N, C-alpha and C positions, 0 to 999 in steps of 0.2 A: 902480613899478619898471619900467624899460625892459627890453625883451627884446633881447638881443644875438644876432644870427644870424651865423654864420660864413659868409663868402663862400667858395664853392668855389675851391680853388686849382687852377690849370692843372696838368695832369700834366707831370711833368718828362720830357723826352725821354730815352729810353734809347739810349746810343750803340750803334752797330752792333758786334756782336761780331766778333772777328778771324777771318778765314777759316781761319787755321792751327789752330784748335781750342783754343787756350789761353783761359782765362777772363778775357779782357781786351778792351777796345774796340780796334778796328783802329788808331785814331790813337795809342793808347798802347802798342801791341804792334808789329806788323810795319810799320805806317805810319811809325813813327820811323825805321826802317831804310830804307824806300823813299824817304823825304824826305832821307836823308843826315844825320839828327840823331843817329844812333847806329850802331854797327857790331855785327855778330854776334860774340858772344864764344865761341860753340861751333858745331860743325858742324851740330848739330840745330837751333839757332836759325836758322842760315842756310838750312837745308832748309825749315823752316817759313815763313820769309820769302819764299823763292822760290816755294813753293806759293801763298802769298797773292798774290804778284806775278802768277802765272798767273791767279788768281781775279779780280783787279781789272784785269788787262790792262796791267801796267806793264812794257813791253818794255825800257825803258832799264835798269831794275834787273836784269832777267834777264841782259842783256848785261854789265852792270858786274860782276855776281857770278859770271861764268863765267871759267874759266882762259883766258888768251890763246891757249894752244896748242890748245884745243878749242872756242873761241868761234866760232859760226857768224856769217855776215855779218848776220843778223837773227834775232830770236826772237819773232816776232809770235805772241802767243797766239791760238789758233783761236777765233774768235767763235762757232762752232757748239757749243762745249763749255761746259758749266756745271759748274764745280768745286763739289762739295757737301760733301766731308768728307775729312779727312786722318787716317790712322792711322800712328803711328810704331810699327814692329814691333820695332826693335832698333837699338842704336848700338854702335860700337866706337871707342874713343879719341875724338878730336874735342873735347877740353876745352880750356880756356884754357892748359893745360900741354903740349898736343900740337901737332904740325905736320901731322898727317894724321888722317883720321877717316872712318868710314862710317856711313851712316844707311840702314836698311832701312825702307821705307814702302809703304803702299798708299793711293793717291789715288783717291777715288771721284768720278765725274762722270756727267753725263748728256749724251747726244748723240742728237739727233733723238728725244727723249722716252724713250730707252732707257738704263737704268742700266748703267754700265760701271765698270771700275777699272783702274788701272795699278799694277803691283807692281814696285818697283825697289830695287836695292841701289846707292846712290850713293856715290861717292868724293869727298871734299873734301880740299883742301890749303890751306896758308897760302901766300899770294902777296903779297909786299910788305907783310907784317904782317896781312893780312885773310884771312878764310876765303873760299874760292871753290869753286864746283862744278867738279870735273874731268871726271867721266864717270860712267856708271852702266850696270848690267846689268839688263835687264828680265826678268821671269819671268811665270809664270802670271798 
């Protein structure tokens, strides 16, 4: 009787998780929005996708998802910052049935090897049918 040996199978690559913190691969989560294959359906989803855009350095998406009245001429993410974690602290309105919404969050990052965080209460509005970032108030 011949002895059959199993060949070792190569490990399947694990897709990188999305910077926004949801349990999905970047390509299937915020990457779809960044590539224009999907649109944010809630203010929170837009907030998460904008955080991910900062994390991956997608300036075009950051500008495209900012309200025209508050859009700066450029939104180049700072290459000295490494975004490491996003916490959603609360939301108000911002669903598929609303025209405005707020998202309170804390974004954790490192700068020069030091851990830091940004706490903001962001306002979002619908503009021409899409959710866009209007402005925010930062705190502690």
